[in-house]
C-alpha positions as CSV (number, residue, x, y, z in Angstrom):
1,M,0.2,0.2,-0.1
2,L,1.5,3.4,-1.1
3,N,1.7,6.1,1.7
4,E,1.3,9.3,-0.1
5,I,2.4,12.6,1.1
6,K,1.1,16.1,-0.6
7,V,3.6,18.8,-1.5
8,G,3.4,22.3,-0.5
9,P,1.2,24.1,2.3
10,R,-2.5,24.3,2.8
11,K,-4.9,25.5,5.0
12,L,-8.0,23.2,6.3
13,D,-10.9,23.6,8.4
14,D,-11.3,22.3,11.8
15,G,-12.7,18.6,11.5
16,S,-11.7,17.9,7.9
17,T,-9.4,15.3,6.7
18,G,-5.8,16.4,5.2
19,E,-3.0,14.4,4.0
20,A,0.6,14.6,5.9
21,R,2.6,17.1,4.2
22,A,6.0,16.8,2.2
23,G,8.5,19.1,1.0
24,Q,9.5,19.3,-2.7
25,F,12.3,16.7,-2.1
26,S,10.0,14.5,-0.4
27,E,10.8,15.2,3.1
28,A,8.2,15.2,5.5
29,I,7.1,18.3,6.9
30,I,7.1,18.5,11.0
31,G,7.7,21.9,11.4
32,Q,5.8,24.5,13.0
33,A,3.8,26.7,10.3
34,H,3.6,29.7,12.5
35,G,5.2,30.9,15.8
36,K,4.8,28.1,18.3
37,Y,2.3,30.3,20.1
38,Y,0.3,31.1,17.3
39,E,-2.4,28.3,18.1
40,A,-3.0,29.3,21.5
41,A,-3.0,32.9,20.8
42,S,-5.4,32.6,17.5
43,R,-7.9,30.7,19.8
44,H,-8.1,33.6,22.2
45,R,-6.2,31.5,24.9
46,L,-3.5,33.4,25.9
47,F,-3.1,36.1,28.1
48,V,-0.5,38.3,30.1
49,A,-0.2,40.6,33.0
50,A,2.6,42.8,33.5
51,N,3.4,46.2,35.7
52,Q,2.6,49.0,34.2
53,A,4.9,50.9,36.3
54,A,8.3,50.4,38.6
55,T,7.1,48.5,41.6
56,T,8.9,47.8,44.9
57,W,9.2,43.9,45.2
58,T,8.8,42.8,48.9
59,V,10.8,39.9,50.1
60,A,9.9,36.6,48.5
61,L,8.0,34.1,50.3
62,T,6.3,36.9,52.6
63,T,2.6,36.6,53.0
64,N,2.0,40.4,52.7
65,Y,3.4,40.4,49.1
66,E,4.3,43.1,46.5
67,G,5.3,42.4,43.1
68,L,3.4,40.5,40.4
69,V,1.1,37.3,41.4
70,V,-1.5,35.7,39.0
71,A,-4.2,33.5,40.6
72,N,-6.7,31.0,39.3
73,P,-9.8,31.1,41.3
74,R,-10.9,28.1,42.8
75,M,-14.4,27.9,40.6
76,S,-12.2,28.2,37.5
77,S,-12.9,25.7,34.8
78,V,-9.5,26.4,33.0
79,N,-5.6,25.4,34.4
80,L,-3.4,28.0,34.0
81,S,-0.2,26.8,31.8
82,I,2.7,29.4,32.4
83,I,4.4,30.2,28.9
84,R,7.0,32.6,29.8
85,V,8.6,35.0,32.7
86,S,10.1,38.2,32.2
87,F,11.9,40.7,35.0
88,A,13.6,43.9,34.8
89,V,15.5,45.6,37.6
90,T,15.0,49.7,37.0
91,L,16.8,50.9,40.2
92,D,20.3,50.3,42.0
93,M,19.6,47.6,44.6
94,A,20.3,48.2,48.2
95,A,21.4,44.7,48.5
96,S,22.5,41.4,46.6
97,S,19.4,39.9,45.3
98,H,17.9,36.3,43.6
99,I,15.2,36.7,41.5
100,G,12.7,33.6,41.1
101,L,9.1,32.1,40.4
102,F,7.3,30.9,43.4
103,V,3.9,29.0,43.3
104,G,1.0,28.1,46.2
105,Y,-2.1,26.8,46.4
106,D,-4.9,28.2,48.7
107,A,-7.7,25.4,49.5
108,D,-9.8,27.6,51.6
109,A,-9.8,30.9,50.2
110,E,-9.0,33.2,47.7
111,C,-5.6,34.4,47.0
112,A,-6.7,38.0,48.6
113,L,-5.6,40.7,45.4
114,A,-6.1,43.9,46.9
115,A,-6.9,45.4,43.5
116,A,-7.2,43.7,40.1
117,M,-4.2,44.4,37.5
118,P,-5.3,44.6,33.7
119,I,-5.0,41.3,32.2
120,Y,-4.5,41.1,28.4
121,N,-5.5,38.5,25.8
122,T,-2.4,38.3,23.5
123,F,-5.4,38.6,20.4
124,L,-5.8,42.3,20.6
125,L,-9.0,42.9,21.9
126,G,-9.6,39.5,22.5
127,P,-12.1,38.3,25.3
128,H,-11.2,38.3,29.0
129,G,-9.7,34.8,30.6
130,Q,-10.6,33.7,34.2
131,A,-7.3,34.3,35.9
132,N,-6.9,37.4,38.2
133,A,-3.7,39.2,38.8
134,D,-2.4,42.0,40.9
135,D,0.6,43.8,42.2
136,D,-0.5,43.4,45.8
137,C,-1.5,40.2,47.3
138,D,-2.3,39.7,51.3
139,P,-2.4,37.2,52.6
140,L,-0.3,34.4,50.4
141,V,-0.5,31.0,51.6
142,L,2.8,29.0,51.8
143,P,4.7,30.4,48.8
144,T,7.3,27.6,47.3
145,W,10.2,28.6,45.4
146,V,9.9,26.6,42.0
147,E,12.4,28.4,39.6
148,A,15.6,30.4,39.7
149,Y,15.8,33.0,37.2
150,M,18.4,35.7,37.5
151,S,20.8,37.3,40.2
152,A,21.1,41.2,40.7
153,F,23.5,43.0,42.5
154,T,24.1,46.5,44.1
155,A,25.8,49.2,41.9
156,A,28.9,49.1,44.4
157,D,29.3,45.4,43.4
158,I,29.6,46.3,39.9
159,H,27.1,44.1,38.2
160,G,24.9,45.2,35.7
161,T,21.7,43.4,35.0
162,S,19.5,43.0,31.5
163,P,15.9,42.1,31.3
164,T,15.5,38.5,31.9
165,V,12.5,36.5,29.7
166,I,12.3,33.0,30.6
167,D,10.4,30.3,28.6
168,V,8.5,28.5,30.7
169,D,6.5,26.5,27.7
170,G,3.9,25.3,29.7
171,A,5.8,23.2,32.4
172,I,4.3,24.7,35.4
173,I,0.2,24.2,35.5
174,I,-1.4,26.3,38.1
175,P,-5.3,24.7,39.1
176,P,-8.2,26.5,40.3
177,G,-7.1,27.5,43.6
178,G,-3.6,28.1,42.6
179,Y,-1.3,31.3,42.0
180,V,1.9,32.0,40.7
181,G,4.4,35.0,41.3
182,I,7.6,36.5,40.8
183,G,9.7,36.9,43.9
184,C,12.9,38.4,45.0
185,L,15.4,37.9,48.2
186,T,15.5,41.6,49.0
187,A,13.2,44.5,48.1
188,T,14.0,45.4,44.7
189,V,12.5,48.0,42.4
190,A,11.6,46.4,39.1
191,M,9.0,45.5,36.5
192,G,7.9,42.2,35.6
193,S,5.4,40.2,33.2
194,I,3.7,36.5,33.2
195,M,2.1,34.8,30.3
196,W,-0.4,32.1,30.6
197,E,-2.5,29.9,28.4
198,E,-6.0,29.1,29.8
199,V,-6.4,25.5,29.1
200,P,-10.0,24.1,29.8
201,I,-10.3,21.3,32.3
202,Y,-12.4,18.5,30.2
């Protein structure tokens, strides 16, 4: 039985049946037709929250937190698949620090967000998602470090920092009742962002 593959790109509707694709030298094409996040973004499932001004980050893992946190409400029907995290120090630091990602879960109450931050669908003018975000959360319940991203030192240490962009690529998933945030070991003035995909729970 011949196994035929079609040469050249083509557009198929959802639910239709198509053949495997080949290049002009009969090689099987398995690469992405678009950017790796295009599918999620085009289906209005990709969201981002970012500080809109320089923010003073509190010492990480404190329950009275300021910085950037994204929470998935307990009654949410989606998981938050963390896609990308970015962070940039905007002022000389008073002490050396470490910047990373922490997560937590609150089984009894929502993560108490003081005032909701804007959340943007990466498909411009796309619908709002289900997650919440803020630069102020009190209390955080049992935050735990999961990733280390960058070190930052004082001006006297003669060490410069540049924006750090980490492609988490869906490796961290926040179920309903959970949260994720960017943390610093010492008080830091900075800006950050967290991008995630909202994946329906079936």
